[in-house]
C-alpha positions in Angstrom: 17.9 14.7 -9.2 14.9 17.0 -8.8 17.2 20.0 -8.3 14.5 22.5 -9.4 12.8 22.2 -6.0 13.8 24.2 -2.9 12.4 22.0 -0.2 12.1 18.2 0.1 9.4 16.3 2.1 9.4 12.6 2.7 6.6 10.4 3.8 8.0 7.9 6.3 6.3 4.5 6.2 6.8 2.8 2.8 8.8 5.8 1.4 11.8 6.7 3.5 11.5 3.7 5.8 10.6 0.1 5.0 8.2 -0.6 7.8 5.4 -2.5 6.0 5.8 -5.7 8.0 6.0 -3.7 11.3 2.6 -2.2 10.7 1.0 -5.3 9.1 1.9 -7.5 12.1 0.7 -4.9 14.6 -2.6 -4.4 12.7 -3.2 -8.1 12.4 -2.8 -8.7 16.1 -4.8 -5.6 17.0 -7.7 -6.4 14.7 -7.8 -10.1 15.8 -7.7 -9.1 19.4 -10.7 -6.7 19.1 -12.8 -8.8 16.7 -12.4 -6.7 13.5 -12.0 -8.7 10.3 -8.7 -8.4 8.4 -9.1 -7.6 4.7 -5.7 -7.2 3.1 -6.8 -5.2 0.0 -8.8 -2.8 2.2 -5.9 -2.4 4.6 -3.5 -1.6 1.8 -5.9 1.0 0.4 -5.9 2.7 3.7 -2.1 3.0 3.9 -1.2 6.5 5.1 -4.4 7.0 7.1 -3.7 7.5 10.8 -4.6 4.6 13.1 -7.8 6.0 14.6 -9.1 7.1 11.2 -8.4 3.6 9.8 -10.2 2.0 12.8 -13.3 4.2 12.2 -13.4 3.2 8.5 -13.0 -0.5 9.3 -15.8 -0.4 12.0 -18.2 1.3 9.5 -17.2 -0.9 6.6 -17.7 -4.2 8.5 -20.6 -3.0 10.7 -19.0 -4.4 13.8 -19.1 -3.3 17.4 -15.6 -3.6 18.8 -14.9 -4.5 22.4 -13.0 -1.3 23.1 -12.9 2.4 22.0 -10.9 3.5 19.0 -8.6 5.3 21.5 -8.0 2.1 23.4 -7.4 0.1 20.3 -5.0 2.8 19.0 -3.0 2.6 22.2 -2.9 -1.2 21.9 -1.5 -1.1 18.4 0.9 1.7 19.2 2.3 -0.4 22.1 2.9 -3.3 19.7 4.6 -1.0 17.2 6.9 0.4 20.0 7.7 -3.1 21.2 8.6 -4.6 17.8 9.8 -1.8 15.6 13.4 -2.7 16.1 12.7 -6.1 14.5 11.3 -4.7 11.2 12.3 -1.2 10.2 15.1 -0.3 7.8 15.9 2.6 5.4 14.8 2.4 1.8 16.8 3.5 -1.2 15.6 7.1 -0.7 17.9 7.4 2.3 20.8 7.9 -0.2 19.0 10.8 -1.8 18.4 12.3 1.7 22.1 12.0 2.5 23.1 13.7 -0.8 20.9 16.6 0.1 21.7 17.0 3.7 22.8 20.6 4.4 22.0 21.6 0.8 18.2 21.9 0.9 15.8 21.8 3.9 14.2 18.5 4.4 11.2 17.3 6.4 9.3 14.1 7.1 5.5 14.4 7.0 3.9 11.3 8.3 0.5 9.8 9.3 2.3 8.3 12.3 2.5 10.2 15.6 5.6 12.3 16.0 7.1 10.4 18.9 6.8 7.1 17.0 8.2 8.7 13.9 11.2 10.0 15.8 11.9 6.6 17.3 11.7 4.8 13.9 13.8 7.4 12.1 16.4 7.2 14.9 16.5 3.4 14.6 17.1 3.7 10.9 19.8 6.4 11.3 17.7 8.9 9.4 16.7 11.4 12.0 19.9 13.4 11.7 19.4 13.8 8.0 16.1 15.8 8.2 15.4 19.2 9.7 11.8 18.7 10.8 9.4 15.8 11.6 5.6 16.5 11.4 3.4 13.7 12.7 -0.4 13.4 12.6 -0.6 14.7 16.1 0.7 18.1 15.0 -2.1 19.0 12.6 -5.9 19.4 12.8 -6.6 17.2 9.8 -4.0 14.5 8.8 -3.7 12.9 5.4 -5.4 12.9 2.9 -5.9 16.5 4.0 -2.9 18.8 3.0 -2.2 20.0 6.5 0.8 17.8 7.2 2.7 18.8 4.1 1.7 22.5 4.4 3.1 22.4 8.0 6.4 20.9 6.7 6.6 23.7 4.1 5.9 26.3 6.8 8.6 25.0 9.1 11.1 24.9 6.2 10.2 28.4 5.1 9.6 27.2 1.6 6.5 28.0 -0.5 4.4 24.9 -1.2 4.8 25.1 -4.9 8.6 25.0 -4.4 8.4 21.7 -2.5 8.7 18.1 -3.8 7.0 15.3 -1.9 8.0 11.6 -2.0 5.0 9.4 -1.2 3.9 5.8 -1.6 0.3 5.9 -0.4 -2.9 7.1 -2.1 -3.8 9.2 0.9 -0.4 10.9 0.9 -0.4 11.6 -2.8 -3.8 13.2 -2.5 -2.5 15.3 0.4 0.5 16.5 -1.5 -1.6 17.4 -4.6 -4.0 19.3 -2.3 -1.1 21.2 -0.9 -0.1 22.3 -4.4 3.2 20.4 -4.3 5.0 18.3 -6.9 4.6 14.7 -5.8 6.7 11.6 -6.7 4.9 8.2 -6.4 7.9 6.2 -5.2 6.4 2.9 -6.1 5.7 3.9 -9.7 8.8 6.1 -10.3 11.5 4.7 -8.0 10.3 1.0 -7.6 10.2 1.3 -3.9 7.7 -1.4 -2.8 6.0 -1.3 0.6 5.6 -4.8 1.8 2.2 -4.1 3.5 -0.7 -6.5 3.2 0.5 -7.7 -0.2 -0.8 -11.2 0.2 -3.0 -13.4 2.3 -0.4 -14.5 4.8 
């Protein structure tokens, strides 16, 4: 499966890890707390965009004046994620692919989450030991949809970008992989991995 590529890069949320409900619940509580409307379709379209970037887009979109800074709201949401991640996260079917390639090809996780959070989630899911590197949004100047996250993964693996395959579920991540010059697999379209993230009106 995809044996023609030398390096493997996974997005985390919605790709290697089923964490949609973790983030949806944290977002709903955060946005309600700070007086920002919740629009499921908009939130789903912003999957893969780091928290502060998402907040900036929401504030501009709704024209609201929140009761706290983006940094404070980010800290509020991240605390909710830390406190509840053990209730929600689990590996997706791609975990088996990662296990099959462990020790055979270098693998990295390139995520819009911060590195510390990503390591905690991957550890909870028993996935951290499978990958060689974890690159979070805090490690790059411009996170997804910019290519920096995936280019950093390739650099750490010592693999040319065009020799890397990226597994992604989100529009921002797919754009980032394409901008990095990498082959990208849309895991929803190709592998039927569904991210249960703002799918309905619940």
